[in-house]
N, CA, C, O and CB atoms as a CASP TS submission, in Angstrom:
PFRMAT TS
TARGET T0000
AUTHOR 0000-0000-0000
METHOD Language model
MODEL 1
PARENT N/A
ATOM      1  N   MET     1      91.918  95.008  92.201  1.00  0.00           N
ATOM      2  CA  MET     1      92.785  95.811  93.040  1.00  0.00           C
ATOM      3  C   MET     1      93.629  94.868  93.897  1.00  0.00           C
ATOM      4  O   MET     1      93.124  93.875  94.420  1.00  0.00           O
ATOM      5  CB  MET     1      91.961  96.798  93.924  1.00  0.00           C
ATOM      6  N   LYS     2      94.904  95.185  94.034  1.00  0.00           N
ATOM      7  CA  LYS     2      95.801  94.409  94.870  1.00  0.00           C
ATOM      8  C   LYS     2      96.271  95.261  96.041  1.00  0.00           C
ATOM      9  O   LYS     2      96.370  96.484  95.943  1.00  0.00           O
ATOM     10  CB  LYS     2      97.001  93.889  94.054  1.00  0.00           C
ATOM     11  N   THR     3      96.553  94.597  97.131  1.00  0.00           N
ATOM     12  CA  THR     3      97.120  95.247  98.308  1.00  0.00           C
ATOM     13  C   THR     3      98.529  94.710  98.499  1.00  0.00           C
ATOM     14  O   THR     3      98.758  93.502  98.435  1.00  0.00           O
ATOM     15  CB  THR     3      96.240  95.005  99.584  1.00  0.00           C
ATOM     16  N   TYR     4      99.465  95.610  98.734  1.00  0.00           N
ATOM     17  CA  TYR     4     100.861  95.246  98.937  1.00  0.00           C
ATOM     18  C   TYR     4     101.259  95.646 100.358  1.00  0.00           C
ATOM     19  O   TYR     4     101.093  96.801 100.751  1.00  0.00           O
ATOM     20  CB  TYR     4     101.788  95.930  97.875  1.00  0.00           C
ATOM     21  N   LEU     5     101.783  94.694 101.120  1.00  0.00           N
ATOM     22  CA  LEU     5     102.289  94.973 102.458  1.00  0.00           C
ATOM     23  C   LEU     5     103.797  94.758 102.441  1.00  0.00           C
ATOM     24  O   LEU     5     104.273  93.634 102.280  1.00  0.00           O
ATOM     25  CB  LEU     5     101.596  94.065 103.535  1.00  0.00           C
ATOM     26  N   PHE     6     104.537  95.841 102.606  1.00  0.00           N
ATOM     27  CA  PHE     6     105.998  95.807 102.560  1.00  0.00           C
ATOM     28  C   PHE     6     106.558  95.783 103.979  1.00  0.00           C
ATOM     29  O   PHE     6     106.093  96.534 104.837  1.00  0.00           O
ATOM     30  CB  PHE     6     106.553  97.024 101.775  1.00  0.00           C
ATOM     31  N   GLU     7     107.536  94.943 104.234  1.00  0.00           N
ATOM     32  CA  GLU     7     108.250  94.952 105.506  1.00  0.00           C
ATOM     33  C   GLU     7     109.391  95.957 105.371  1.00  0.00           C
ATOM     34  O   GLU     7     110.377  95.705 104.678  1.00  0.00           O
ATOM     35  CB  GLU     7     108.783  93.512 105.891  1.00  0.00           C
ATOM     36  N   ILE     8     109.245  97.081 106.033  1.00  0.00           N
ATOM     37  CA  ILE     8     110.141  98.219 105.899  1.00  0.00           C
ATOM     38  C   ILE     8     111.229  98.187 106.968  1.00  0.00           C
ATOM     39  O   ILE     8     110.992  97.758 108.097  1.00  0.00           O
ATOM     40  CB  ILE     8     109.355  99.526 105.983  1.00  0.00           C
ATOM     41  N   GLU     9     112.402  98.638 106.606  1.00  0.00           N
ATOM     42  CA  GLU     9     113.490  98.842 107.567  1.00  0.00           C
ATOM     43  C   GLU     9     113.488 100.319 107.964  1.00  0.00           C
ATOM     44  O   GLU     9     113.306 101.198 107.123  1.00  0.00           O
ATOM     45  CB  GLU     9     114.888  98.412 106.961  1.00  0.00           C
ATOM     46  N   LEU    10     113.689 100.571 109.231  1.00  0.00           N
ATOM     47  CA  LEU    10     113.709 101.942 109.749  1.00  0.00           C
ATOM     48  C   LEU    10     114.901 102.062 110.698  1.00  0.00           C
ATOM     49  O   LEU    10     115.029 101.291 111.649  1.00  0.00           O
ATOM     50  CB  LEU    10     112.355 102.306 110.480  1.00  0.00           C
ATOM     51  N   GLU    11     115.772 103.042 110.428  1.00  0.00           N
ATOM     52  CA  GLU    11     116.957 103.194 111.260  1.00  0.00           C
ATOM     53  C   GLU    11     117.316 104.668 111.408  1.00  0.00           C
ATOM     54  O   GLU    11     117.065 105.467 110.505  1.00  0.00           O
ATOM     55  CB  GLU    11     118.138 102.412 110.667  1.00  0.00           C
ATOM     56  N   PRO    12     117.902 105.026 112.545  1.00  0.00           N
ATOM     57  CA  PRO    12     118.318 106.419 112.724  1.00  0.00           C
ATOM     58  C   PRO    12     119.522 106.730 111.839  1.00  0.00           C
ATOM     59  O   PRO    12     120.357 105.864 111.579  1.00  0.00           O
ATOM     60  CB  PRO    12     118.653 106.703 114.206  1.00  0.00           C
ATOM     61  N   ASP    13     119.599 107.977 111.383  1.00  0.00           N
ATOM     62  CA  ASP    13     120.788 108.440 110.660  1.00  0.00           C
ATOM     63  C   ASP    13     121.115 109.861 111.117  1.00  0.00           C
ATOM     64  O   ASP    13     120.475 110.379 112.032  1.00  0.00           O
ATOM     65  CB  ASP    13     120.566 108.389 109.106  1.00  0.00           C
ATOM     66  N   GLU    14     122.097 110.485 110.491  1.00  0.00           N
ATOM     67  CA  GLU    14     122.543 111.808 110.923  1.00  0.00           C
ATOM     68  C   GLU    14     121.453 112.869 110.842  1.00  0.00           C
ATOM     69  O   GLU    14     121.464 113.823 111.621  1.00  0.00           O
ATOM     70  CB  GLU    14     123.715 112.239 110.096  1.00  0.00           C
ATOM     71  N   GLU    15     120.524 112.722 109.923  1.00  0.00           N
ATOM     72  CA  GLU    15     119.516 113.759 109.689  1.00  0.00           C
ATOM     73  C   GLU    15     118.149 113.420 110.274  1.00  0.00           C
ATOM     74  O   GLU    15     117.215 114.208 110.123  1.00  0.00           O
ATOM     75  CB  GLU    15     119.376 114.002 108.214  1.00  0.00           C
ATOM     76  N   GLY    16     118.003 112.278 110.933  1.00  0.00           N
ATOM     77  CA  GLY    16     116.711 111.875 111.476  1.00  0.00           C
ATOM     78  C   GLY    16     116.551 110.370 111.381  1.00  0.00           C
ATOM     79  O   GLY    16     117.215 109.613 112.089  1.00  0.00           O
ATOM     80  N   TRP    17     115.652 109.944 110.486  1.00  0.00           N
ATOM     81  CA  TRP    17     115.363 108.522 110.318  1.00  0.00           C
ATOM     82  C   TRP    17     115.369 108.148 108.845  1.00  0.00           C
ATOM     83  O   TRP    17     114.882 108.897 107.998  1.00  0.00           O
ATOM     84  CB  TRP    17     114.011 108.166 110.950  1.00  0.00           C
ATOM     85  N   ARG    18     115.919 106.994 108.555  1.00  0.00           N
ATOM     86  CA  ARG    18     115.946 106.456 107.196  1.00  0.00           C
ATOM     87  C   ARG    18     115.003 105.286 107.136  1.00  0.00           C
ATOM     88  O   ARG    18     115.073 104.385 107.971  1.00  0.00           O
ATOM     89  CB  ARG    18     117.379 106.034 106.770  1.00  0.00           C
ATOM     90  N   ALA    19     114.103 105.287 106.140  1.00  0.00           N
ATOM     91  CA  ALA    19     113.161 104.193 105.902  1.00  0.00           C
ATOM     92  C   ALA    19     113.448 103.649 104.509  1.00  0.00           C
ATOM     93  O   ALA    19     113.638 104.407 103.557  1.00  0.00           O
ATOM     94  CB  ALA    19     111.659 104.670 106.038  1.00  0.00           C
ATOM     95  N   PHE    20     113.477 102.309 104.404  1.00  0.00           N
ATOM     96  CA  PHE    20     113.778 101.721 103.108  1.00  0.00           C
ATOM     97  C   PHE    20     113.229 100.303 103.007  1.00  0.00           C
ATOM     98  O   PHE    20     112.958  99.644 104.011  1.00  0.00           O
ATOM     99  CB  PHE    20     115.284 101.722 102.862  1.00  0.00           C
ATOM    100  N   TYR    21     113.075  99.860 101.773  1.00  0.00           N
ATOM    101  CA  TYR    21     112.657  98.493 101.484  1.00  0.00           C
ATOM    102  C   TYR    21     113.800  97.862 100.706  1.00  0.00           C
ATOM    103  O   TYR    21     113.919  98.087  99.501  1.00  0.00           O
ATOM    104  CB  TYR    21     111.288  98.440 100.676  1.00  0.00           C
ATOM    105  N   PRO    22     114.657  97.064 101.379  1.00  0.00           N
ATOM    106  CA  PRO    22     115.896  96.570 100.765  1.00  0.00           C
ATOM    107  C   PRO    22     115.764  95.925  99.377  1.00  0.00           C
ATOM    108  O   PRO    22     116.600  96.198  98.515  1.00  0.00           O
ATOM    109  CB  PRO    22     116.503  95.589 101.672  1.00  0.00           C
ATOM    110  N   PRO    23     114.752  95.081  99.122  1.00  0.00           N
ATOM    111  CA  PRO    23     114.697  94.458  97.788  1.00  0.00           C
ATOM    112  C   PRO    23     114.503  95.449  96.628  1.00  0.00           C
ATOM    113  O   PRO    23     114.791  95.112  95.479  1.00  0.00           O
ATOM    114  CB  PRO    23     113.579  93.454  97.759  1.00  0.00           C
ATOM    115  N   LEU    24     114.020  96.663  96.914  1.00  0.00           N
ATOM    116  CA  LEU    24     113.786  97.633  95.837  1.00  0.00           C
ATOM    117  C   LEU    24     114.636  98.902  95.998  1.00  0.00           C
ATOM    118  O   LEU    24     114.362  99.915  95.354  1.00  0.00           O
ATOM    119  CB  LEU    24     112.306  98.009  95.793  1.00  0.00           C
ATOM    120  N   GLU    25     115.654  98.850  96.845  1.00  0.00           N
ATOM    121  CA  GLU    25     116.507 100.032  97.006  1.00  0.00           C
ATOM    122  C   GLU    25     117.163 100.439  95.699  1.00  0.00           C
ATOM    123  O   GLU    25     117.394 101.624  95.461  1.00  0.00           O
ATOM    124  CB  GLU    25     117.576  99.773  98.054  1.00  0.00           C
ATOM    125  N   ASP    26     117.463  99.469  94.856  1.00  0.00           N
ATOM    126  CA  ASP    26     118.123  99.787  93.582  1.00  0.00           C
ATOM    127  C   ASP    26     117.237 100.590  92.641  1.00  0.00           C
ATOM    128  O   ASP    26     117.738 101.178  91.682  1.00  0.00           O
ATOM    129  CB  ASP    26     118.555  98.514  92.895  1.00  0.00           C
ATOM    130  N   VAL    27     115.919 100.628  92.893  1.00  0.00           N
ATOM    131  CA  VAL    27     115.022 101.452  92.077  1.00  0.00           C
ATOM    132  C   VAL    27     114.460 102.625  92.881  1.00  0.00           C
ATOM    133  O   VAL    27     113.478 103.248  92.476  1.00  0.00           O
ATOM    134  CB  VAL    27     113.872 100.597  91.522  1.00  0.00           C
ATOM    135  N   GLY    28     115.091 102.924  94.031  1.00  0.00           N
ATOM    136  CA  GLY    28     114.745 104.128  94.764  1.00  0.00           C
ATOM    137  C   GLY    28     113.910 103.964  96.013  1.00  0.00           C
ATOM    138  O   GLY    28     113.403 104.959  96.533  1.00  0.00           O
ATOM    139  N   ALA    29     113.742 102.753  96.519  1.00  0.00           N
ATOM    140  CA  ALA    29     112.896 102.533  97.698  1.00  0.00           C
ATOM    141  C   ALA    29     113.649 102.844  98.989  1.00  0.00           C
ATOM    142  O   ALA    29     113.835 101.979  99.845  1.00  0.00           O
ATOM    143  CB  ALA    29     112.387 101.087  97.726  1.00  0.00           C
ATOM    144  N   SER    30     114.078 104.101  99.105  1.00  0.00           N
ATOM    145  CA  SER    30     114.789 104.567 100.283  1.00  0.00           C
ATOM    146  C   SER    30     114.500 106.056 100.447  1.00  0.00           C
ATOM    147  O   SER    30     114.493 106.806  99.470  1.00  0.00           O
ATOM    148  CB  SER    30     116.329 104.292 100.168  1.00  0.00           C
ATOM    149  N   THR    31     114.266 106.472 101.667  1.00  0.00           N
ATOM    150  CA  THR    31     113.980 107.877 101.937  1.00  0.00           C
ATOM    151  C   THR    31     114.312 108.172 103.392  1.00  0.00           C
ATOM    152  O   THR    31     114.774 107.288 104.114  1.00  0.00           O
ATOM    153  CB  THR    31     112.493 108.220 101.624  1.00  0.00           C
ATOM    154  N   TRP    32     114.084 109.384 103.821  1.00  0.00           N
ATOM    155  CA  TRP    32     114.343 109.732 105.212  1.00  0.00           C
ATOM    156  C   TRP    32     113.300 110.738 105.679  1.00  0.00           C
ATOM    157  O   TRP    32     112.529 111.273 104.882  1.00  0.00           O
ATOM    158  CB  TRP    32     115.773 110.302 105.386  1.00  0.00           C
ATOM    159  N   GLY    33     113.291 110.980 106.969  1.00  0.00           N
ATOM    160  CA  GLY    33     112.416 111.983 107.560  1.00  0.00           C
ATOM    161  C   GLY    33     113.006 112.441 108.876  1.00  0.00           C
ATOM    162  O   GLY    33     113.822 111.738 109.472  1.00  0.00           O
ATOM    163  N   ALA    34     112.605 113.601 109.327  1.00  0.00           N
ATOM    164  CA  ALA    34     113.109 114.139 110.594  1.00  0.00           C
ATOM    165  C   ALA    34     112.636 113.298 111.774  1.00  0.00           C
ATOM    166  O   ALA    34     113.313 113.233 112.800  1.00  0.00           O
ATOM    167  CB  ALA    34     112.661 115.594 110.775  1.00  0.00           C
ATOM    168  N   THR    35     111.478 112.655 111.634  1.00  0.00           N
ATOM    169  CA  THR    35     110.941 111.770 112.668  1.00  0.00           C
ATOM    170  C   THR    35     110.658 110.404 112.050  1.00  0.00           C
ATOM    171  O   THR    35     110.652 110.260 110.827  1.00  0.00           O
ATOM    172  CB  THR    35     109.648 112.369 113.308  1.00  0.00           C
ATOM    173  N   GLN    36     110.423 109.402 112.897  1.00  0.00           N
ATOM    174  CA  GLN    36     110.059 108.081 112.393  1.00  0.00           C
ATOM    175  C   GLN    36     108.779 108.157 111.568  1.00  0.00           C
ATOM    176  O   GLN    36     108.689 107.556 110.498  1.00  0.00           O
ATOM    177  CB  GLN    36     109.887 107.089 113.555  1.00  0.00           C
ATOM    178  N   GLU    37     107.803 108.887 112.060  1.00  0.00           N
ATOM    179  CA  GLU    37     106.520 109.017 111.363  1.00  0.00           C
ATOM    180  C   GLU    37     106.712 109.643 109.982  1.00  0.00           C
ATOM    181  O   GLU    37     106.124 109.183 109.003  1.00  0.00           O
ATOM    182  CB  GLU    37     105.539 109.862 112.197  1.00  0.00           C
ATOM    183  N   ALA    38     107.527 110.684 109.904  1.00  0.00           N
ATOM    184  CA  ALA    38     107.772 111.339 108.616  1.00  0.00           C
ATOM    185  C   ALA    38     108.468 110.382 107.649  1.00  0.00           C
ATOM    186  O   ALA    38     108.120 110.331 106.470  1.00  0.00           O
ATOM    187  CB  ALA    38     108.621 112.614 108.809  1.00  0.00           C
ATOM    188  N   ALA    39     109.443 109.631 108.140  1.00  0.00           N
ATOM    189  CA  ALA    39     110.147 108.673 107.287  1.00  0.00           C
ATOM    190  C   ALA    39     109.199 107.598 106.782  1.00  0.00           C
ATOM    191  O   ALA    39     109.270 107.211 105.616  1.00  0.00           O
ATOM    192  CB  ALA    39     111.311 108.032 108.046  1.00  0.00           C
ATOM    193  N   LEU    40     108.310 107.109 107.646  1.00  0.00           N
ATOM    194  CA  LEU    40     107.344 106.084 107.229  1.00  0.00           C
ATOM    195  C   LEU    40     106.339 106.637 106.222  1.00  0.00           C
ATOM    196  O   LEU    40     105.969 105.947 105.272  1.00  0.00           O
ATOM    197  CB  LEU    40     106.603 105.526 108.449  1.00  0.00           C
ATOM    198  N   ASN    41     105.896 107.875 106.424  1.00  0.00           N
ATOM    199  CA  ASN    41     104.997 108.501 105.442  1.00  0.00           C
ATOM    200  C   ASN    41     105.698 108.650 104.098  1.00  0.00           C
ATOM    201  O   ASN    41     105.099 108.419 103.047  1.00  0.00           O
ATOM    202  CB  ASN    41     104.513 109.882 105.946  1.00  0.00           C
ATOM    203  N   ASN    42     106.971 109.039 104.137  1.00  0.00           N
ATOM    204  CA  ASN    42     107.723 109.232 102.895  1.00  0.00           C
ATOM    205  C   ASN    42     107.947 107.914 102.155  1.00  0.00           C
ATOM    206  O   ASN    42     107.836 107.873 100.929  1.00  0.00           O
ATOM    207  CB  ASN    42     109.066 109.892 103.194  1.00  0.00           C
ATOM    208  N   ILE    43     108.262 106.828 102.883  1.00  0.00           N
ATOM    209  CA  ILE    43     108.501 105.552 102.201  1.00  0.00           C
ATOM    210  C   ILE    43     107.198 105.015 101.612  1.00  0.00           C
ATOM    211  O   ILE    43     107.216 104.342 100.582  1.00  0.00           O
ATOM    212  CB  ILE    43     109.117 104.517 103.175  1.00  0.00           C
ATOM    213  N   GLN    44     106.086 105.304 102.251  1.00  0.00           N
ATOM    214  CA  GLN    44     104.792 104.891 101.695  1.00  0.00           C
ATOM    215  C   GLN    44     104.566 105.581 100.345  1.00  0.00           C
ATOM    216  O   GLN    44     104.123 104.944  99.389  1.00  0.00           O
ATOM    217  CB  GLN    44     103.631 105.227 102.683  1.00  0.00           C
ATOM    218  N   GLU    45     104.867 106.864 100.268  1.00  0.00           N
ATOM    219  CA  GLU    45     104.717 107.609  99.017  1.00  0.00           C
ATOM    220  C   GLU    45     105.686 107.085  97.955  1.00  0.00           C
ATOM    221  O   GLU    45     105.305 106.902  96.799  1.00  0.00           O
ATOM    222  CB  GLU    45     104.952 109.113  99.255  1.00  0.00           C
ATOM    223  N   VAL    46     106.933 106.847  98.348  1.00  0.00           N
ATOM    224  CA  VAL    46     107.941 106.336  97.413  1.00  0.00           C
ATOM    225  C   VAL    46     107.512 104.975  96.846  1.00  0.00           C
ATOM    226  O   VAL    46     107.588 104.746  95.638  1.00  0.00           O
ATOM    227  CB  VAL    46     109.318 106.215  98.117  1.00  0.00           C
ATOM    228  N   LEU    47     107.064 104.081  97.725  1.00  0.00           N
ATOM    229  CA  LEU    47     106.654 102.751  97.259  1.00  0.00           C
ATOM    230  C   LEU    47     105.426 102.826  96.357  1.00  0.00           C
ATOM    231  O   LEU    47     105.295 102.046  95.413  1.00  0.00           O
ATOM    232  CB  LEU    47     106.365 101.837  98.452  1.00  0.00           C
ATOM    233  N   SER    48     104.536 103.756  96.645  1.00  0.00           N
ATOM    234  CA  SER    48     103.367 103.947  95.786  1.00  0.00           C
ATOM    235  C   SER    48     103.795 104.375  94.378  1.00  0.00           C
ATOM    236  O   SER    48     103.262 103.877  93.387  1.00  0.00           O
ATOM    237  CB  SER    48     102.415 104.997  96.397  1.00  0.00           C
ATOM    238  N   LEU    49     104.748 105.290  94.297  1.00  0.00           N
ATOM    239  CA  LEU    49     105.255 105.734  92.991  1.00  0.00           C
ATOM    240  C   LEU    49     105.966 104.592  92.258  1.00  0.00           C
ATOM    241  O   LEU    49     105.833 104.454  91.042  1.00  0.00           O
ATOM    242  CB  LEU    49     106.216 106.928  93.166  1.00  0.00           C
ATOM    243  N   ILE    50     106.714 103.785  92.993  1.00  0.00           N
ATOM    244  CA  ILE    50     107.398 102.648  92.373  1.00  0.00           C
ATOM    245  C   ILE    50     106.371 101.653  91.831  1.00  0.00           C
ATOM    246  O   ILE    50     106.547 101.122  90.734  1.00  0.00           O
ATOM    247  CB  ILE    50     108.341 101.952  93.392  1.00  0.00           C
ATOM    248  N   LEU    51     105.302 101.397  92.589  1.00  0.00           N
ATOM    249  CA  LEU    51     104.255 100.494  92.105  1.00  0.00           C
ATOM    250  C   LEU    51     103.600 101.038  90.836  1.00  0.00           C
ATOM    251  O   LEU    51     103.295 100.273  89.921  1.00  0.00           O
ATOM    252  CB  LEU    51     103.193 100.277  93.193  1.00  0.00           C
ATOM    253  N   GLU    52     103.385 102.347  90.775  1.00  0.00           N
ATOM    254  CA  GLU    52     102.822 102.964  89.567  1.00  0.00           C
ATOM    255  C   GLU    52     103.752 102.752  88.377  1.00  0.00           C
ATOM    256  O   GLU    52     103.294 102.417  87.285  1.00  0.00           O
ATOM    257  CB  GLU    52     102.576 104.475  89.789  1.00  0.00           C
ATOM    258  N   GLU    53     105.046 102.942  88.579  1.00  0.00           N
ATOM    259  CA  GLU    53     106.020 102.740  87.503  1.00  0.00           C
ATOM    260  C   GLU    53     106.045 101.292  87.052  1.00  0.00           C
ATOM    261  O   GLU    53     106.106 101.014  85.854  1.00  0.00           O
ATOM    262  CB  GLU    53     107.415 103.168  87.954  1.00  0.00           C
ATOM    263  N   PHE    54     105.997 100.363  88.005  1.00  0.00           N
ATOM    264  CA  PHE    54     105.977  98.944  87.648  1.00  0.00           C
ATOM    265  C   PHE    54     104.730  98.624  86.830  1.00  0.00           C
ATOM    266  O   PHE    54     104.811  97.881  85.852  1.00  0.00           O
ATOM    267  CB  PHE    54     106.030  98.060  88.915  1.00  0.00           C
ATOM    268  N   ALA    55     103.583  99.170  87.211  1.00  0.00           N
ATOM    269  CA  ALA    55     102.339  98.922  86.483  1.00  0.00           C
ATOM    270  C   ALA    55     102.431  99.471  85.058  1.00  0.00           C
ATOM    271  O   ALA    55     102.015  98.807  84.109  1.00  0.00           O
ATOM    272  CB  ALA    55     101.143  99.557  87.224  1.00  0.00           C
ATOM    273  N   GLU    56     102.972 100.678  84.907  1.00  0.00           N
ATOM    274  CA  GLU    56     103.130 101.271  83.581  1.00  0.00           C
ATOM    275  C   GLU    56     104.045 100.436  82.693  1.00  0.00           C
ATOM    276  O   GLU    56     103.817 100.313  81.489  1.00  0.00           O
ATOM    277  CB  GLU    56     103.676 102.684  83.701  1.00  0.00           C
ATOM    278  N   ASP    57     105.091  99.861  83.306  1.00  0.00           N
ATOM    279  CA  ASP    57     106.048  99.038  82.561  1.00  0.00           C
ATOM    280  C   ASP    57     105.624  97.568  82.488  1.00  0.00           C
ATOM    281  O   ASP    57     106.338  96.724  81.946  1.00  0.00           O
ATOM    282  CB  ASP    57     107.425  99.140  83.201  1.00  0.00           C
ATOM    283  N   GLU    58     104.433  97.281  83.053  1.00  0.00           N
ATOM    284  CA  GLU    58     103.878  95.921  83.093  1.00  0.00           C
ATOM    285  C   GLU    58     104.823  94.939  83.783  1.00  0.00           C
ATOM    286  O   GLU    58     104.942  93.782  83.379  1.00  0.00           O
ATOM    287  CB  GLU    58     103.577  95.434  81.678  1.00  0.00           C
ATOM    288  N   LYS    59     105.488  95.420  84.827  1.00  0.00           N
ATOM    289  CA  LYS    59     106.327  94.571  85.674  1.00  0.00           C
ATOM    290  C   LYS    59     105.493  94.147  86.879  1.00  0.00           C
ATOM    291  O   LYS    59     104.687  94.928  87.386  1.00  0.00           O
ATOM    292  CB  LYS    59     107.642  95.320  86.124  1.00  0.00           C
ATOM    293  N   ALA    60     105.682  92.932  87.329  1.00  0.00           N
ATOM    294  CA  ALA    60     104.925  92.432  88.475  1.00  0.00           C
ATOM    295  C   ALA    60     105.837  92.293  89.689  1.00  0.00           C
ATOM    296  O   ALA    60     107.016  91.961  89.566  1.00  0.00           O
ATOM    297  CB  ALA    60     104.262  91.078  88.143  1.00  0.00           C
ATOM    298  N   LEU    61     105.277  92.548  90.835  1.00  0.00           N
ATOM    299  CA  LEU    61     105.965  92.261  92.098  1.00  0.00           C
ATOM    300  C   LEU    61     105.337  90.994  92.653  1.00  0.00           C
ATOM    301  O   LEU    61     104.113  90.881  92.724  1.00  0.00           O
ATOM    302  CB  LEU    61     105.856  93.469  93.127  1.00  0.00           C
ATOM    303  N   THR    62     106.162  90.055  93.041  1.00  0.00           N
ATOM    304  CA  THR    62     105.648  88.817  93.608  1.00  0.00           C
ATOM    305  C   THR    62     105.893  88.787  95.108  1.00  0.00           C
ATOM    306  O   THR    62     106.813  89.425  95.618  1.00  0.00           O
ATOM    307  CB  THR    62     106.296  87.602  92.933  1.00  0.00           C
ATOM    308  N   ALA    63     105.056  88.037  95.796  1.00  0.00           N
ATOM    309  CA  ALA    63     105.176  87.925  97.247  1.00  0.00           C
ATOM    310  C   ALA    63     106.510  87.285  97.620  1.00  0.00           C
ATOM    311  O   ALA    63     106.999  86.385  96.936  1.00  0.00           O
ATOM    312  CB  ALA    63     104.006  87.106  97.826  1.00  0.00           C
ATOM    313  N   THR    64     107.085  87.766  98.716  1.00  0.00           N
ATOM    314  CA  THR    64     108.331  87.228  99.262  1.00  0.00           C
ATOM    315  C   THR    64     108.186  87.204 100.782  1.00  0.00           C
ATOM    316  O   THR    64     107.111  87.477 101.315  1.00  0.00           O
ATOM    317  CB  THR    64     109.586  88.087  98.813  1.00  0.00           C
ATOM    318  N   ASP    65     109.265  86.878 101.467  1.00  0.00           N
ATOM    319  CA  ASP    65     109.229  86.916 102.930  1.00  0.00           C
ATOM    320  C   ASP    65     108.971  88.326 103.452  1.00  0.00           C
ATOM    321  O   ASP    65     108.417  88.485 104.540  1.00  0.00           O
ATOM    322  CB  ASP    65     110.538  86.384 103.502  1.00  0.00           C
ATOM    323  N   SER    66     109.361  89.344 102.702  1.00  0.00           N
ATOM    324  CA  SER    66     109.197  90.724 103.173  1.00  0.00           C
ATOM    325  C   SER    66     108.124  91.503 102.416  1.00  0.00           C
ATOM    326  O   SER    66     107.977  92.710 102.603  1.00  0.00           O
ATOM    327  CB  SER    66     110.507  91.453 103.060  1.00  0.00           C
ATOM    328  N   LEU    67     107.367  90.798 101.551  1.00  0.00           N
ATOM    329  CA  LEU    67     106.291  91.444 100.788  1.00  0.00           C
ATOM    330  C   LEU    67     105.102  90.506 100.692  1.00  0.00           C
ATOM    331  O   LEU    67     105.229  89.372 100.232  1.00  0.00           O
ATOM    332  CB  LEU    67     106.775  91.849  99.372  1.00  0.00           C
ATOM    333  N   THR    68     103.947  90.987 101.130  1.00  0.00           N
ATOM    334  CA  THR    68     102.708  90.245 100.992  1.00  0.00           C
ATOM    335  C   THR    68     101.880  90.933  99.914  1.00  0.00           C
ATOM    336  O   THR    68     101.680  92.147  99.956  1.00  0.00           O
ATOM    337  CB  THR    68     101.930  90.162 102.351  1.00  0.00           C
ATOM    338  N   VAL    69     101.402  90.155  98.952  1.00  0.00           N
ATOM    339  CA  VAL    69     100.544  90.681  97.893  1.00  0.00           C
ATOM    340  C   VAL    69      99.208  89.961  97.999  1.00  0.00           C
ATOM    341  O   VAL    69      99.157  88.731  98.022  1.00  0.00           O
ATOM    342  CB  VAL    69     101.191  90.492  96.463  1.00  0.00           C
ATOM    343  N   SER    70      98.137  90.726  98.062  1.00  0.00           N
ATOM    344  CA  SER    70      96.812  90.138  98.224  1.00  0.00           C
ATOM    345  C   SER    70      95.837  90.760  97.234  1.00  0.00           C
ATOM    346  O   SER    70      95.952  91.937  96.891  1.00  0.00           O
ATOM    347  CB  SER    70      96.306  90.325  99.665  1.00  0.00           C
ATOM    348  N   ASN    71      94.889  89.971  96.783  1.00  0.00           N
ATOM    349  CA  ASN    71      93.812  90.476  95.937  1.00  0.00           C
ATOM    350  C   ASN    71      92.661  91.005  96.778  1.00  0.00           C
ATOM    351  O   ASN    71      91.646  91.448  96.241  1.00  0.00           O
ATOM    352  CB  ASN    71      93.315  89.381  94.995  1.00  0.00           C
ATOM    353  N   ARG    72      92.816  90.958  98.075  1.00  0.00           N
ATOM    354  CA  ARG    72      91.794  91.442  98.994  1.00  0.00           C
ATOM    355  C   ARG    72      92.189  92.813  99.513  1.00  0.00           C
ATOM    356  O   ARG    72      93.367  93.173  99.500  1.00  0.00           O
ATOM    357  CB  ARG    72      91.588  90.456 100.163  1.00  0.00           C
ATOM    358  N   LEU    73      91.205  93.578  99.969  1.00  0.00           N
ATOM    359  CA  LEU    73      91.479  94.871 100.592  1.00  0.00           C
ATOM    360  C   LEU    73      91.909  94.627 102.026  1.00  0.00           C
ATOM    361  O   LEU    73      91.227  93.923 102.771  1.00  0.00           O
ATOM    362  CB  LEU    73      90.233  95.810 100.534  1.00  0.00           C
ATOM    363  N   LEU    74      93.032  95.202 102.417  1.00  0.00           N
ATOM    364  CA  LEU    74      93.569  95.027 103.754  1.00  0.00           C
ATOM    365  C   LEU    74      93.879  96.378 104.374  1.00  0.00           C
ATOM    366  O   LEU    74      94.073  97.369 103.670  1.00  0.00           O
ATOM    367  CB  LEU    74      94.823  94.150 103.723  1.00  0.00           C
ATOM    368  N   VAL    75      93.922  96.407 105.681  1.00  0.00           N
ATOM    369  CA  VAL    75      94.360  97.588 106.411  1.00  0.00           C
ATOM    370  C   VAL    75      95.502  97.156 107.309  1.00  0.00           C
ATOM    371  O   VAL    75      95.377  96.174 108.040  1.00  0.00           O
ATOM    372  CB  VAL    75      93.189  98.235 107.236  1.00  0.00           C
ATOM    373  N   ALA    76      96.608  97.872 107.264  1.00  0.00           N
ATOM    374  CA  ALA    76      97.752  97.579 108.116  1.00  0.00           C
ATOM    375  C   ALA    76      97.851  98.652 109.194  1.00  0.00           C
ATOM    376  O   ALA    76      97.747  99.847 108.914  1.00  0.00           O
ATOM    377  CB  ALA    76      99.065  97.501 107.286  1.00  0.00           C
ATOM    378  N   ILE    77      98.051  98.208 110.418  1.00  0.00           N
ATOM    379  CA  ILE    77      98.207  99.131 111.537  1.00  0.00           C
ATOM    380  C   ILE    77      99.490  98.759 112.251  1.00  0.00           C
ATOM    381  O   ILE    77      99.660  97.617 112.678  1.00  0.00           O
ATOM    382  CB  ILE    77      96.975  99.084 112.510  1.00  0.00           C
ATOM    383  N   SER    78     100.390  99.714 112.382  1.00  0.00           N
ATOM    384  CA  SER    78     101.642  99.487 113.097  1.00  0.00           C
ATOM    385  C   SER    78     101.635 100.308 114.368  1.00  0.00           C
ATOM    386  O   SER    78     101.244 101.475 114.354  1.00  0.00           O
ATOM    387  CB  SER    78     102.866  99.846 112.217  1.00  0.00           C
ATOM    388  N   ARG    79     102.057  99.717 115.452  1.00  0.00           N
ATOM    389  CA  ARG    79     102.114 100.425 116.731  1.00  0.00           C
ATOM    390  C   ARG    79     103.475 100.279 117.324  1.00  0.00           C
ATOM    391  O   ARG    79     103.736 100.803 118.407  1.00  0.00           O
ATOM    392  CB  ARG    79     101.058  99.911 117.703  1.00  0.00           C
TER
END
């Protein structure tokens, strides 16, 4: 099992908040929510679906400055 920690961008827009992961925006890593919390929950779901698609297509994501990939179980807490 791998753990992926994405550095997400969060910004206000006309409809609430937009959350996105710039390196994967071209494959759909962008969403919004009425609140910051909703946008963050939505981007978590979107990134999970993208990871599933990458696994099915046998594509790998490698660690970068904005992505940490670990073979250990991790918990991320943002405040």
